[in-house]
N, C-alpha and C positions, 0 to 999 in steps of 0.2 A: 102877735102871736108868732112864733116859729113852728112850722111842721117840720119835723124831721123823718126821713124815710130810710129804711135798710132792707135793700132786697136781696134776700139770702136765696139759695138754691130751694130749700123745703119751705121756708117762711119769709113773710116780708113783716118787719116789726116797724110800726110808726109811732111817732110820738108829739105830743104837743105841749110846747111850753110856753108859759106866761111870763116873760122875764126868766128867771132862773128856776122857776117851779115847773116840774112836769105834771102837767094837769089832766093828760089824757095818754092812754098807751094801748095800742091794738097789736094783735099776733094774727096774721091770716096767712093761710097757704099761698105760695107763690106758684100760680097758675100762668104757664108759660104762654099760652093762648088768650089771656085777657086782654081785651082791647083797651085803648084810652077810654073810651064811653063807659066800659064797665068799671072801669076804675072809678071814674067820678062818680058813677050811680052807687057804688057801694061805700065810697068815703062820705058822701052825702048823707047816706041813711046813718052811718055811724056818728057823724057829726050832729045830726039833727036828734037821735039818742040821747047824746051827750049835752045837748042844748047848745052847742056850738055854732056860731055863725061864720062862713068860709070868708066874709068880708073882714073879718077881725084877723084873718092870717096875713100877715105883712112880709114874712120870709119862708123859704123853703129851701131845704138841704137834701139832696138825694145822694146814697152811696148804693150801687148795684154791683152783683157779679153775675147779673143774668142779662146778657145784652138786649134779648127781645123785650122783656119787661121795661128794661131801661128806656128804651126807645118810647114804649107806651105811656110810661111815667112822664117823660119831658113831654110828649104829645098832650097828654092829659092835663098837665100843669099849665102849658101855654094857652090852652084852649079854655080852662075853667077858673085859673087862679091867677093869671099874669096881670089882670088889670089891678089887682089889689096889693101887688108885691112893691116893696119899697126899694128892694134890690134885686138884679137878675137871680134866676135859679141858680144855686151852687150845685154844680155835680163834681163829687169827688174823685179825683183821679191821681196817679202819681205826678202828673204836670201839674194840675191846680193846687196840690197842697205841697209843693216841691219846696217853698219857701219856709215850711213850718217843721219838716223834718227832712233829714238827708236819707235818701233811699239808696243805700249802698249795696245793690244786689246787682248781678250782671246785667239783667234785663229789667228795669224799674216797671215798665208798663206791664209787666206780667203780675204784678203783686195787685192782690183782690183790694178794693177800695176799703172794704170793711176792715182788714188787716191794718191797713194804715191808720184808719180812723182809731181804732184801738190803741195802736201803738203811740198815737199822739195824746190820747186821753189818759192811757196810764202814766205817760212819761211826765206829762203836765202835774200829775198828782203826786208821784213819788221822785221823779229826777233822779234815778239811779239805774244801773242795769236792771233789766227786767226781761222775764218770761211771761208773754200773754197767752194763755191756753183757752182757746175758743171750741166749746162743745157744739159743734153744729153738724150738718151733713157730713162733711169732714171734721177731722179734729186737727187743728193747727196751733203749732208752737210758735210763737213770732219773738223773735229776740231784739231787744232795744238796747242800745249802749246808754252809759251815763251822758254821754253827750248828745244824745238824742238823733242816734242814727238807727234807721232801721236795718237789721245785718242780716234778715232772711230767716229761715226757721225749718221746720219739720211738718209735712202734711201726712196724713194717714187716715183710713176709712172711720166713719163716725159709728156711733153705737147702734144706729138704726140700721146703717148699711150692712152691718157686722149681723145683727141679728135676721134680717131679711135673708142674708146669705145663707146662715145656717139652716134656716127652716126652708129654704127653697131648694137648695143643693144637697140636703140629706132627707131620708125617707121616713126618719122617726123622730126627727127633732122638730117640737111644735112652734108655733108662735107664742111667745111669752110677754107677761105683763110685767114691766120691771119698775112700777110704780113703788112696791114694798120692796126693800133690799133683804138679802139672804140673812137668816140668823146666825149660820156658821159656813165656813168655808168649805167643809167636806158637805156635798149635797148627797143627801140620801133618796133623792128622786132625780130623774132627769131634768124638772123644771128647776129644782134647787140648785142643780150643778150647773145648768146654764147661767141662771143668776150669780152664782159664785165666779163664773167665769167672767161676766160682764164686769160686776162692780170690783171683785178683789182683782181681776186681770186687769182691767183698764186702770186701776188705781196703782198697782205696780207698774204699769207702763209708765204712767205719769211720773212716778217717783224715779224709775230708772232713767228716762230720757231728761228728765229735769237735772239729774246729778250729771250726765254725760255732757250736756248743754253747760252748766255750771262751769266744769272744767275748762271747757273750750271758750266761754265768754268771761270768766273771772280767774285766770291762770294764776294770779298772785292773790287769791282770796278776797278780792274786793267784793263789797256789800251786793246782793241780787236778792230782787223779790220775786215771787211766783203768783200771778193772778190767774183767776178763772172767770169765763165768761161763757155766754150761750145757753141754750134751752136746758141742756142736761148737765151743765156744771154742778149743779147743787144735788145732783145724785151721786157723782163720783167723788167728790170733794171730800165727804167723810171717810173714804177709803184710800186717801192719800196722805202722805205725811209731809209733801212738798207745797201744797197748795196753801198759801197763807190767807186768801181772801176770795170771795166770789162777789161779782159785781156784774149782775145780769143786766143791768142799764147802760154798761160801758160805752157801748156804740153810740147809743142816742145821746147820752152826754159828751161825746167826743163829737157828734156832729153840732149839737149846740155850740160848744165850744169853738169849733173851727168857724162855723159861720159868722160868728161875731169877732173874729180875728181878720176878715177880709176887709 
């Protein structure tokens, strides 16, 4: 079995593959103070609840944008899993996956591992010009050419960051629950107005940026696809005319594919 690990700024998403089948998936908060032993205890408990024996895990791939947690995970894996691995731990970086995608940015090492994994996973599936929008702590627009070149993209504050800023920097705007979308764009209460700003505002932002990127990425009208992923993608997608598909498991599937390419 293959254990895939995607360490993000807010959450760590892990998945367990038996062959090509995703048989387990967990989403936990990314605690930067977590030690290697604490990670081992937590996942031992999760595996036990799922009736999974860690001795059946013979491959592990890790992508991280949090250096302190990456170090803790590497130590945890080397201490508690290495005896069962058939291949060395695969740690994703621009250098380790350089043979699978051309990173055509000025400073390739700056690109987050998760963004490159998403780019590879999406290109393998569609093999055309792509925009991959990841709704995470930050919202990233990643641009991939039909030649499998990672070209760069756009980064802006995520939804949770924006909501936190509104409630903490203003005297009368409350923290709101966005699990339910607004019924109309004109909010008749403060909460309704804030919901409209998030859902319709980010939907319009996605459409506007996607169109501007399209003009630059495909100046002759070449085909292009817009794909969304991340924990909040399903909330904004219905309010966007540009997003053609939501794939919340894109990163885990990309990690699975990358591991089997080495």
